[in-house]
mmCIF file of the N, C-alpha and C atoms, coordinates in Angstrom:
data_MODEL
# 
_entry.id   MODEL 
# 
loop_
_atom_site.group_PDB 
_atom_site.id 
_atom_site.type_symbol 
_atom_site.label_atom_id 
_atom_site.label_alt_id 
_atom_site.label_comp_id 
_atom_site.label_asym_id 
_atom_site.label_entity_id 
_atom_site.label_seq_id 
_atom_site.pdbx_PDB_ins_code 
_atom_site.Cartn_x 
_atom_site.Cartn_y 
_atom_site.Cartn_z 
_atom_site.occupancy 
_atom_site.B_iso_or_equiv 
_atom_site.pdbx_formal_charge 
_atom_site.auth_seq_id 
_atom_site.auth_comp_id 
_atom_site.auth_asym_id 
_atom_site.auth_atom_id 
_atom_site.pdbx_PDB_model_num 
ATOM 1   N N  . MET A 1 1  ? 0.796  -1.081 -0.085 1.00 0.00 ? 1  MET A N  1 
ATOM 2   C CA . MET A 1 1  ? -0.084 -0.166 0.061  1.00 0.00 ? 1  MET A CA 1 
ATOM 3   C C  . MET A 1 1  ? 0.880  1.008  -0.023 1.00 0.00 ? 1  MET A C  1 
ATOM 4   N N  . GLN A 1 2  ? 0.210  2.298  -0.588 1.00 0.00 ? 2  GLN A N  1 
ATOM 5   C CA . GLN A 1 2  ? 1.087  3.538  -0.607 1.00 0.00 ? 2  GLN A CA 1 
ATOM 6   C C  . GLN A 1 2  ? 1.166  4.501  0.994  1.00 0.00 ? 2  GLN A C  1 
ATOM 7   N N  . LEU A 1 3  ? 2.239  5.215  1.174  1.00 0.00 ? 3  LEU A N  1 
ATOM 8   C CA . LEU A 1 3  ? 2.101  5.758  2.516  1.00 0.00 ? 3  LEU A CA 1 
ATOM 9   C C  . LEU A 1 3  ? 0.208  6.624  2.347  1.00 0.00 ? 3  LEU A C  1 
ATOM 10  N N  . THR A 1 4  ? 0.040  7.231  1.027  1.00 0.00 ? 4  THR A N  1 
ATOM 11  C CA . THR A 1 4  ? -1.035 7.848  0.592  1.00 0.00 ? 4  THR A CA 1 
ATOM 12  C C  . THR A 1 4  ? -2.291 7.563  1.220  1.00 0.00 ? 4  THR A C  1 
ATOM 13  N N  . ASP A 1 5  ? -2.161 6.083  1.521  1.00 0.00 ? 5  ASP A N  1 
ATOM 14  C CA . ASP A 1 5  ? -3.465 5.137  1.837  1.00 0.00 ? 5  ASP A CA 1 
ATOM 15  C C  . ASP A 1 5  ? -3.738 5.091  3.015  1.00 0.00 ? 5  ASP A C  1 
ATOM 16  N N  . LEU A 1 6  ? -2.893 5.474  4.056  1.00 0.00 ? 6  LEU A N  1 
ATOM 17  C CA . LEU A 1 6  ? -2.960 5.234  5.455  1.00 0.00 ? 6  LEU A CA 1 
ATOM 18  C C  . LEU A 1 6  ? -3.989 6.282  6.028  1.00 0.00 ? 6  LEU A C  1 
ATOM 19  N N  . PHE A 1 7  ? -4.565 6.115  7.234  1.00 0.00 ? 7  PHE A N  1 
ATOM 20  C CA . PHE A 1 7  ? -5.742 7.099  7.697  1.00 0.00 ? 7  PHE A CA 1 
ATOM 21  C C  . PHE A 1 7  ? -4.561 7.984  8.938  1.00 0.00 ? 7  PHE A C  1 
ATOM 22  N N  . PRO A 1 8  ? -5.116 8.828  9.598  1.00 0.00 ? 8  PRO A N  1 
ATOM 23  C CA . PRO A 1 8  ? -4.518 9.312  10.805 1.00 0.00 ? 8  PRO A CA 1 
ATOM 24  C C  . PRO A 1 8  ? -4.294 8.756  11.639 1.00 0.00 ? 8  PRO A C  1 
ATOM 25  N N  . ASN A 1 9  ? -3.242 8.272  12.251 1.00 0.00 ? 9  ASN A N  1 
ATOM 26  C CA . ASN A 1 9  ? -2.732 7.544  13.563 1.00 0.00 ? 9  ASN A CA 1 
ATOM 27  C C  . ASN A 1 9  ? -2.766 6.434  13.220 1.00 0.00 ? 9  ASN A C  1 
ATOM 28  N N  . GLU A 1 10 ? -2.548 5.894  12.002 1.00 0.00 ? 10 GLU A N  1 
ATOM 29  C CA . GLU A 1 10 ? -2.191 4.480  11.363 1.00 0.00 ? 10 GLU A CA 1 
ATOM 30  C C  . GLU A 1 10 ? -0.575 4.635  11.713 1.00 0.00 ? 10 GLU A C  1 
ATOM 31  N N  . ARG A 1 11 ? -0.109 3.337  12.094 1.00 0.00 ? 11 ARG A N  1 
ATOM 32  C CA . ARG A 1 11 ? 1.243  3.182  12.020 1.00 0.00 ? 11 ARG A CA 1 
ATOM 33  C C  . ARG A 1 11 ? 1.601  2.296  11.171 1.00 0.00 ? 11 ARG A C  1 
ATOM 34  N N  . ALA A 1 12 ? 2.833  2.303  10.350 1.00 0.00 ? 12 ALA A N  1 
ATOM 35  C CA . ALA A 1 12 ? 3.100  1.509  9.276  1.00 0.00 ? 12 ALA A CA 1 
ATOM 36  C C  . ALA A 1 12 ? 5.066  1.443  9.312  1.00 0.00 ? 12 ALA A C  1 
ATOM 37  N N  . ARG A 1 13 ? 5.526  0.535  8.372  1.00 0.00 ? 13 ARG A N  1 
ATOM 38  C CA . ARG A 1 13 ? 6.828  0.329  8.300  1.00 0.00 ? 13 ARG A CA 1 
ATOM 39  C C  . ARG A 1 13 ? 7.079  0.444  6.977  1.00 0.00 ? 13 ARG A C  1 
ATOM 40  N N  . VAL A 1 14 ? 7.912  1.242  6.460  1.00 0.00 ? 14 VAL A N  1 
ATOM 41  C CA . VAL A 1 14 ? 8.394  1.721  5.057  1.00 0.00 ? 14 VAL A CA 1 
ATOM 42  C C  . VAL A 1 14 ? 9.226  0.611  4.435  1.00 0.00 ? 14 VAL A C  1 
ATOM 43  N N  . VAL A 1 15 ? 8.717  0.017  3.364  1.00 0.00 ? 15 VAL A N  1 
ATOM 44  C CA . VAL A 1 15 ? 9.045  -1.490 2.634  1.00 0.00 ? 15 VAL A CA 1 
ATOM 45  C C  . VAL A 1 15 ? 9.412  -0.983 1.286  1.00 0.00 ? 15 VAL A C  1 
ATOM 46  N N  . ALA A 1 16 ? 9.207  0.035  0.781  1.00 0.00 ? 16 ALA A N  1 
ATOM 47  C CA . ALA A 1 16 ? 9.827  0.456  -0.291 1.00 0.00 ? 16 ALA A CA 1 
ATOM 48  C C  . ALA A 1 16 ? 9.766  1.840  -0.623 1.00 0.00 ? 16 ALA A C  1 
ATOM 49  N N  . ILE A 1 17 ? 10.967 2.395  -1.401 1.00 0.00 ? 17 ILE A N  1 
ATOM 50  C CA . ILE A 1 17 ? 10.972 3.534  -1.878 1.00 0.00 ? 17 ILE A CA 1 
ATOM 51  C C  . ILE A 1 17 ? 10.776 3.731  -3.520 1.00 0.00 ? 17 ILE A C  1 
ATOM 52  N N  . GLU A 1 18 ? 10.067 3.987  -4.028 1.00 0.00 ? 18 GLU A N  1 
ATOM 53  C CA . GLU A 1 18 ? 10.142 3.867  -5.678 1.00 0.00 ? 18 GLU A CA 1 
ATOM 54  C C  . GLU A 1 18 ? 10.861 5.092  -6.459 1.00 0.00 ? 18 GLU A C  1 
ATOM 55  N N  . GLY A 1 19 ? 11.897 4.890  -6.031 1.00 0.00 ? 19 GLY A N  1 
ATOM 56  C CA . GLY A 1 19 ? 12.354 6.828  -6.687 1.00 0.00 ? 19 GLY A CA 1 
ATOM 57  C C  . GLY A 1 19 ? 14.125 6.180  -6.891 1.00 0.00 ? 19 GLY A C  1 
ATOM 58  N N  . GLY A 1 20 ? 14.541 7.251  -7.429 1.00 0.00 ? 20 GLY A N  1 
ATOM 59  C CA . GLY A 1 20 ? 15.746 7.046  -8.004 1.00 0.00 ? 20 GLY A CA 1 
ATOM 60  C C  . GLY A 1 20 ? 16.704 7.555  -6.477 1.00 0.00 ? 20 GLY A C  1 
ATOM 61  N N  . GLN A 1 21 ? 17.994 7.664  -6.517 1.00 0.00 ? 21 GLN A N  1 
ATOM 62  C CA . GLN A 1 21 ? 19.000 7.702  -5.572 1.00 0.00 ? 21 GLN A CA 1 
ATOM 63  C C  . GLN A 1 21 ? 18.851 9.087  -4.435 1.00 0.00 ? 21 GLN A C  1 
ATOM 64  N N  . CYS A 1 22 ? 18.472 10.076 -5.470 1.00 0.00 ? 22 CYS A N  1 
ATOM 65  C CA . CYS A 1 22 ? 18.382 11.585 -4.942 1.00 0.00 ? 22 CYS A CA 1 
ATOM 66  C C  . CYS A 1 22 ? 16.991 11.243 -4.172 1.00 0.00 ? 22 CYS A C  1 
ATOM 67  N N  . LEU A 1 23 ? 15.960 10.620 -4.461 1.00 0.00 ? 23 LEU A N  1 
ATOM 68  C CA . LEU A 1 23 ? 14.733 10.916 -3.688 1.00 0.00 ? 23 LEU A CA 1 
ATOM 69  C C  . LEU A 1 23 ? 14.976 9.896  -2.308 1.00 0.00 ? 23 LEU A C  1 
ATOM 70  N N  . CYS A 1 24 ? 15.877 9.036  -2.455 1.00 0.00 ? 24 CYS A N  1 
ATOM 71  C CA . CYS A 1 24 ? 16.013 8.050  -1.464 1.00 0.00 ? 24 CYS A CA 1 
ATOM 72  C C  . CYS A 1 24 ? 16.759 8.684  -0.394 1.00 0.00 ? 24 CYS A C  1 
ATOM 73  N N  . GLN A 1 25 ? 17.881 9.193  -1.058 1.00 0.00 ? 25 GLN A N  1 
ATOM 74  C CA . GLN A 1 25 ? 18.954 10.200 -0.205 1.00 0.00 ? 25 GLN A CA 1 
ATOM 75  C C  . GLN A 1 25 ? 18.124 11.285 0.766  1.00 0.00 ? 25 GLN A C  1 
ATOM 76  N N  . HIS A 1 26 ? 17.076 12.004 -0.118 1.00 0.00 ? 26 HIS A N  1 
ATOM 77  C CA . HIS A 1 26 ? 16.515 12.870 0.421  1.00 0.00 ? 26 HIS A CA 1 
ATOM 78  C C  . HIS A 1 26 ? 15.610 12.563 1.624  1.00 0.00 ? 26 HIS A C  1 
ATOM 79  N N  . LEU A 1 27 ? 14.932 11.403 1.452  1.00 0.00 ? 27 LEU A N  1 
ATOM 80  C CA . LEU A 1 27 ? 14.240 10.909 2.490  1.00 0.00 ? 27 LEU A CA 1 
ATOM 81  C C  . LEU A 1 27 ? 15.417 10.468 3.535  1.00 0.00 ? 27 LEU A C  1 
ATOM 82  N N  . ALA A 1 28 ? 16.019 10.036 3.400  1.00 0.00 ? 28 ALA A N  1 
ATOM 83  C CA . ALA A 1 28 ? 16.956 9.261  4.382  1.00 0.00 ? 28 ALA A CA 1 
ATOM 84  C C  . ALA A 1 28 ? 17.172 10.503 5.336  1.00 0.00 ? 28 ALA A C  1 
ATOM 85  N N  . LEU A 1 29 ? 17.792 11.526 4.795  1.00 0.00 ? 29 LEU A N  1 
ATOM 86  C CA . LEU A 1 29 ? 18.353 12.554 5.266  1.00 0.00 ? 29 LEU A CA 1 
ATOM 87  C C  . LEU A 1 29 ? 17.383 13.207 6.279  1.00 0.00 ? 29 LEU A C  1 
ATOM 88  N N  . ARG A 1 30 ? 16.266 12.570 6.216  1.00 0.00 ? 30 ARG A N  1 
ATOM 89  C CA . ARG A 1 30 ? 14.695 13.231 6.995  1.00 0.00 ? 30 ARG A CA 1 
ATOM 90  C C  . ARG A 1 30 ? 14.332 12.319 7.732  1.00 0.00 ? 30 ARG A C  1 
ATOM 91  N N  . GLY A 1 31 ? 15.278 11.085 7.995  1.00 0.00 ? 31 GLY A N  1 
ATOM 92  C CA . GLY A 1 31 ? 14.611 10.188 8.738  1.00 0.00 ? 31 GLY A CA 1 
ATOM 93  C C  . GLY A 1 31 ? 13.528 9.170  8.108  1.00 0.00 ? 31 GLY A C  1 
ATOM 94  N N  . LEU A 1 32 ? 13.064 9.257  6.974  1.00 0.00 ? 32 LEU A N  1 
ATOM 95  C CA . LEU A 1 32 ? 12.649 8.320  6.168  1.00 0.00 ? 32 LEU A CA 1 
ATOM 96  C C  . LEU A 1 32 ? 13.553 7.549  5.541  1.00 0.00 ? 32 LEU A C  1 
ATOM 97  N N  . ALA A 1 33 ? 13.610 6.306  5.964  1.00 0.00 ? 33 ALA A N  1 
ATOM 98  C CA . ALA A 1 33 ? 14.218 5.238  5.036  1.00 0.00 ? 33 ALA A CA 1 
ATOM 99  C C  . ALA A 1 33 ? 13.380 3.831  5.183  1.00 0.00 ? 33 ALA A C  1 
ATOM 100 N N  . GLY A 1 34 ? 13.582 2.849  4.411  1.00 0.00 ? 34 GLY A N  1 
ATOM 101 C CA . GLY A 1 34 ? 13.369 1.373  4.456  1.00 0.00 ? 34 GLY A CA 1 
ATOM 102 C C  . GLY A 1 34 ? 13.564 1.105  5.768  1.00 0.00 ? 34 GLY A C  1 
ATOM 103 N N  . GLY A 1 35 ? 12.566 -0.015 6.176  1.00 0.00 ? 35 GLY A N  1 
ATOM 104 C CA . GLY A 1 35 ? 12.435 -0.381 7.576  1.00 0.00 ? 35 GLY A CA 1 
ATOM 105 C C  . GLY A 1 35 ? 11.756 0.381  8.641  1.00 0.00 ? 35 GLY A C  1 
ATOM 106 N N  . CYS A 1 36 ? 11.916 1.654  8.593  1.00 0.00 ? 36 CYS A N  1 
ATOM 107 C CA . CYS A 1 36 ? 11.562 2.927  9.573  1.00 0.00 ? 36 CYS A CA 1 
ATOM 108 C C  . CYS A 1 36 ? 10.188 2.564  9.786  1.00 0.00 ? 36 CYS A C  1 
ATOM 109 N N  . ILE A 1 37 ? 9.390  3.089  11.393 1.00 0.00 ? 37 ILE A N  1 
ATOM 110 C CA . ILE A 1 37 ? 7.973  2.962  11.693 1.00 0.00 ? 37 ILE A CA 1 
ATOM 111 C C  . ILE A 1 37 ? 7.729  4.257  11.542 1.00 0.00 ? 37 ILE A C  1 
ATOM 112 N N  . LEU A 1 38 ? 6.530  4.669  11.126 1.00 0.00 ? 38 LEU A N  1 
ATOM 113 C CA . LEU A 1 38 ? 6.312  6.164  11.162 1.00 0.00 ? 38 LEU A CA 1 
ATOM 114 C C  . LEU A 1 38 ? 4.579  5.929  11.419 1.00 0.00 ? 38 LEU A C  1 
ATOM 115 N N  . THR A 1 39 ? 3.895  7.179  11.805 1.00 0.00 ? 39 THR A N  1 
ATOM 116 C CA . THR A 1 39 ? 2.863  7.249  12.128 1.00 0.00 ? 39 THR A CA 1 
ATOM 117 C C  . THR A 1 39 ? 2.213  8.732  11.244 1.00 0.00 ? 39 THR A C  1 
ATOM 118 N N  . ALA A 1 40 ? 0.963  8.133  10.617 1.00 0.00 ? 40 ALA A N  1 
ATOM 119 C CA . ALA A 1 40 ? 0.421  9.151  10.002 1.00 0.00 ? 40 ALA A CA 1 
ATOM 120 C C  . ALA A 1 40 ? -0.271 10.413 10.763 1.00 0.00 ? 40 ALA A C  1 
ATOM 121 N N  . LEU A 1 41 ? -0.317 11.068 10.431 1.00 0.00 ? 41 LEU A N  1 
ATOM 122 C CA . LEU A 1 41 ? -0.812 12.484 11.060 1.00 0.00 ? 41 LEU A CA 1 
ATOM 123 C C  . LEU A 1 41 ? -1.908 12.815 10.070 1.00 0.00 ? 41 LEU A C  1 
ATOM 124 N N  . SER A 1 42 ? -1.821 13.017 8.845  1.00 0.00 ? 42 SER A N  1 
ATOM 125 C CA . SER A 1 42 ? -2.654 13.197 7.883  1.00 0.00 ? 42 SER A CA 1 
ATOM 126 C C  . SER A 1 42 ? -2.141 13.185 6.340  1.00 0.00 ? 42 SER A C  1 
ATOM 127 N N  . GLY A 1 43 ? -3.113 13.397 5.379  1.00 0.00 ? 43 GLY A N  1 
ATOM 128 C CA . GLY A 1 43 ? -2.383 12.947 4.501  1.00 0.00 ? 43 GLY A CA 1 
ATOM 129 C C  . GLY A 1 43 ? -3.536 12.209 3.064  1.00 0.00 ? 43 GLY A C  1 
ATOM 130 N N  . ARG A 1 44 ? -4.439 11.585 3.576  1.00 0.00 ? 44 ARG A N  1 
ATOM 131 C CA . ARG A 1 44 ? -5.446 10.944 2.627  1.00 0.00 ? 44 ARG A CA 1 
ATOM 132 C C  . ARG A 1 44 ? -5.739 12.100 1.486  1.00 0.00 ? 44 ARG A C  1 
ATOM 133 N N  . PHE A 1 45 ? -5.682 13.342 1.933  1.00 0.00 ? 45 PHE A N  1 
ATOM 134 C CA . PHE A 1 45 ? -5.957 14.334 0.819  1.00 0.00 ? 45 PHE A CA 1 
ATOM 135 C C  . PHE A 1 45 ? -4.934 15.536 1.015  1.00 0.00 ? 45 PHE A C  1 
ATOM 136 N N  . GLY A 1 46 ? -4.459 16.327 0.006  1.00 0.00 ? 46 GLY A N  1 
ATOM 137 C CA . GLY A 1 46 ? -3.402 16.818 0.184  1.00 0.00 ? 46 GLY A CA 1 
ATOM 138 C C  . GLY A 1 46 ? -1.994 16.515 0.343  1.00 0.00 ? 46 GLY A C  1 
ATOM 139 N N  . PRO A 1 47 ? -1.141 17.350 1.642  1.00 0.00 ? 47 PRO A N  1 
ATOM 140 C CA . PRO A 1 47 ? 0.237  17.164 1.433  1.00 0.00 ? 47 PRO A CA 1 
ATOM 141 C C  . PRO A 1 47 ? 0.072  15.844 2.743  1.00 0.00 ? 47 PRO A C  1 
ATOM 142 N N  . VAL A 1 48 ? 0.877  15.044 3.200  1.00 0.00 ? 48 VAL A N  1 
ATOM 143 C CA . VAL A 1 48 ? 0.901  13.845 3.961  1.00 0.00 ? 48 VAL A CA 1 
ATOM 144 C C  . VAL A 1 48 ? 2.004  14.243 4.864  1.00 0.00 ? 48 VAL A C  1 
ATOM 145 N N  . VAL A 1 49 ? 1.365  14.142 5.873  1.00 0.00 ? 49 VAL A N  1 
ATOM 146 C CA . VAL A 1 49 ? 2.035  14.860 7.464  1.00 0.00 ? 49 VAL A CA 1 
ATOM 147 C C  . VAL A 1 49 ? 2.391  13.397 7.836  1.00 0.00 ? 49 VAL A C  1 
ATOM 148 N N  . VAL A 1 50 ? 3.807  13.081 8.454  1.00 0.00 ? 50 VAL A N  1 
ATOM 149 C CA . VAL A 1 50 ? 4.294  11.763 9.329  1.00 0.00 ? 50 VAL A CA 1 
ATOM 150 C C  . VAL A 1 50 ? 4.808  12.120 10.378 1.00 0.00 ? 50 VAL A C  1 
ATOM 151 N N  . ARG A 1 51 ? 4.926  11.121 11.413 1.00 0.00 ? 51 ARG A N  1 
ATOM 152 C CA . ARG A 1 51 ? 5.852  11.448 12.314 1.00 0.00 ? 51 ARG A CA 1 
ATOM 153 C C  . ARG A 1 51 ? 6.648  10.348 12.292 1.00 0.00 ? 51 ARG A C  1 
ATOM 154 N N  . ILE A 1 52 ? 8.056  10.517 12.604 1.00 0.00 ? 52 ILE A N  1 
ATOM 155 C CA . ILE A 1 52 ? 8.971  9.454  12.345 1.00 0.00 ? 52 ILE A CA 1 
ATOM 156 C C  . ILE A 1 52 ? 9.987  9.541  13.901 1.00 0.00 ? 52 ILE A C  1 
ATOM 157 N N  . GLY A 1 53 ? 9.734  8.623  14.637 1.00 0.00 ? 53 GLY A N  1 
ATOM 158 C CA . GLY A 1 53 ? 10.200 8.985  16.178 1.00 0.00 ? 53 GLY A CA 1 
ATOM 159 C C  . GLY A 1 53 ? 9.518  10.616 16.940 1.00 0.00 ? 53 GLY A C  1 
ATOM 160 N N  . GLY A 1 54 ? 10.347 11.257 16.851 1.00 0.00 ? 54 GLY A N  1 
ATOM 161 C CA . GLY A 1 54 ? 9.760  12.546 17.706 1.00 0.00 ? 54 GLY A CA 1 
ATOM 162 C C  . GLY A 1 54 ? 9.800  13.849 16.486 1.00 0.00 ? 54 GLY A C  1 
ATOM 163 N N  . GLU A 1 55 ? 10.068 13.783 15.464 1.00 0.00 ? 55 GLU A N  1 
ATOM 164 C CA . GLU A 1 55 ? 10.135 14.430 13.856 1.00 0.00 ? 55 GLU A CA 1 
ATOM 165 C C  . GLU A 1 55 ? 8.857  14.376 13.283 1.00 0.00 ? 55 GLU A C  1 
ATOM 166 N N  . THR A 1 56 ? 8.286  15.250 12.909 1.00 0.00 ? 56 THR A N  1 
ATOM 167 C CA . THR A 1 56 ? 7.319  15.696 11.675 1.00 0.00 ? 56 THR A CA 1 
ATOM 168 C C  . THR A 1 56 ? 7.858  16.086 10.355 1.00 0.00 ? 56 THR A C  1 
ATOM 169 N N  . LEU A 1 57 ? 7.333  15.239 9.629  1.00 0.00 ? 57 LEU A N  1 
ATOM 170 C CA . LEU A 1 57 ? 8.016  15.345 8.034  1.00 0.00 ? 57 LEU A CA 1 
ATOM 171 C C  . LEU A 1 57 ? 6.623  15.691 7.270  1.00 0.00 ? 57 LEU A C  1 
ATOM 172 N N  . VAL A 1 58 ? 6.580  16.508 6.357  1.00 0.00 ? 58 VAL A N  1 
ATOM 173 C CA . VAL A 1 58 ? 5.500  17.005 5.656  1.00 0.00 ? 58 VAL A CA 1 
ATOM 174 C C  . VAL A 1 58 ? 6.146  16.548 4.410  1.00 0.00 ? 58 VAL A C  1 
ATOM 175 N N  . LEU A 1 59 ? 5.466  15.602 3.251  1.00 0.00 ? 59 LEU A N  1 
ATOM 176 C CA . LEU A 1 59 ? 5.484  15.131 1.951  1.00 0.00 ? 59 LEU A CA 1 
ATOM 177 C C  . LEU A 1 59 ? 4.478  15.440 1.203  1.00 0.00 ? 59 LEU A C  1 
ATOM 178 N N  . GLY A 1 60 ? 4.998  15.954 0.002  1.00 0.00 ? 60 GLY A N  1 
ATOM 179 C CA . GLY A 1 60 ? 4.121  16.331 -1.332 1.00 0.00 ? 60 GLY A CA 1 
ATOM 180 C C  . GLY A 1 60 ? 3.494  14.720 -1.715 1.00 0.00 ? 60 GLY A C  1 
ATOM 181 N N  . ARG A 1 61 ? 2.145  15.068 -2.081 1.00 0.00 ? 61 ARG A N  1 
ATOM 182 C CA . ARG A 1 61 ? 1.387  13.826 -2.481 1.00 0.00 ? 61 ARG A CA 1 
ATOM 183 C C  . ARG A 1 61 ? 2.115  12.669 -3.675 1.00 0.00 ? 61 ARG A C  1 
ATOM 184 N N  . GLY A 1 62 ? 2.623  13.827 -4.640 1.00 0.00 ? 62 GLY A N  1 
ATOM 185 C CA . GLY A 1 62 ? 3.703  12.847 -5.368 1.00 0.00 ? 62 GLY A CA 1 
ATOM 186 C C  . GLY A 1 62 ? 4.587  11.923 -5.041 1.00 0.00 ? 62 GLY A C  1 
ATOM 187 N N  . MET A 1 63 ? 5.448  12.643 -4.040 1.00 0.00 ? 63 MET A N  1 
ATOM 188 C CA . MET A 1 63 ? 6.760  11.801 -3.204 1.00 0.00 ? 63 MET A CA 1 
ATOM 189 C C  . MET A 1 63 ? 5.989  10.990 -2.565 1.00 0.00 ? 63 MET A C  1 
ATOM 190 N N  . ALA A 1 64 ? 4.847  11.108 -1.518 1.00 0.00 ? 64 ALA A N  1 
ATOM 191 C CA . ALA A 1 64 ? 4.385  10.163 -0.691 1.00 0.00 ? 64 ALA A CA 1 
ATOM 192 C C  . ALA A 1 64 ? 3.942  9.012  -1.478 1.00 0.00 ? 64 ALA A C  1 
ATOM 193 N N  . GLN A 1 65 ? 3.333  9.151  -2.584 1.00 0.00 ? 65 GLN A N  1 
ATOM 194 C CA . GLN A 1 65 ? 3.118  7.734  -3.650 1.00 0.00 ? 65 GLN A CA 1 
ATOM 195 C C  . GLN A 1 65 ? 3.843  6.694  -3.919 1.00 0.00 ? 65 GLN A C  1 
ATOM 196 N N  . LYS A 1 66 ? 4.945  7.563  -3.852 1.00 0.00 ? 66 LYS A N  1 
ATOM 197 C CA . LYS A 1 66 ? 6.083  6.748  -4.469 1.00 0.00 ? 66 LYS A CA 1 
ATOM 198 C C  . LYS A 1 66 ? 6.899  5.634  -3.024 1.00 0.00 ? 66 LYS A C  1 
ATOM 199 N N  . ILE A 1 67 ? 6.135  5.962  -1.703 1.00 0.00 ? 67 ILE A N  1 
ATOM 200 C CA . ILE A 1 67 ? 6.433  5.216  -0.559 1.00 0.00 ? 67 ILE A CA 1 
ATOM 201 C C  . ILE A 1 67 ? 5.611  4.265  -0.142 1.00 0.00 ? 67 ILE A C  1 
ATOM 202 N N  . GLN A 1 68 ? 5.895  2.866  -0.488 1.00 0.00 ? 68 GLN A N  1 
ATOM 203 C CA . GLN A 1 68 ? 5.106  1.768  0.128  1.00 0.00 ? 68 GLN A CA 1 
ATOM 204 C C  . GLN A 1 68 ? 5.377  1.504  1.487  1.00 0.00 ? 68 GLN A C  1 
ATOM 205 N N  . VAL A 1 69 ? 4.292  1.320  2.018  1.00 0.00 ? 69 VAL A N  1 
ATOM 206 C CA . VAL A 1 69 ? 4.071  0.758  3.619  1.00 0.00 ? 69 VAL A CA 1 
ATOM 207 C C  . VAL A 1 69 ? 3.350  -0.332 3.929  1.00 0.00 ? 69 VAL A C  1 
ATOM 208 N N  . GLN A 1 70 ? 3.537  -1.166 5.033  1.00 0.00 ? 70 GLN A N  1 
ATOM 209 C CA . GLN A 1 70 ? 2.707  -1.956 5.642  1.00 0.00 ? 70 GLN A CA 1 
ATOM 210 C C  . GLN A 1 70 ? 2.414  -1.565 7.049  1.00 0.00 ? 70 GLN A C  1 
ATOM 211 N N  . LYS A 1 71 ? 1.017  -1.751 7.166  1.00 0.00 ? 71 LYS A N  1 
ATOM 212 C CA . LYS A 1 71 ? 0.548  -1.363 8.641  1.00 0.00 ? 71 LYS A CA 1 
ATOM 213 C C  . LYS A 1 71 ? 1.236  -2.168 9.523  1.00 0.00 ? 71 LYS A C  1 
ATOM 214 N N  . VAL A 1 72 ? 1.546  -1.614 10.719 1.00 0.00 ? 72 VAL A N  1 
ATOM 215 C CA . VAL A 1 72 ? 2.066  -2.476 11.577 1.00 0.00 ? 72 VAL A CA 1 
ATOM 216 C C  . VAL A 1 72 ? 1.096  -2.564 13.286 1.00 0.00 ? 72 VAL A C  1 
# 
């Protein structure tokens, strides 16, 4: 499932990022990489907001659609 499919307060593990090296590097610098656990704060419509650890990250829909997750 895509990150954009999560409802607020759902937790998920990142299983894949369907993007080039630049995108993966950009996200990793912000704490989002394969295997990390995140909590969706919002994102079914408009920008996607997630919490990773104690950090909040805002992603555009296009970028968020490239992130595959599995609910935990």
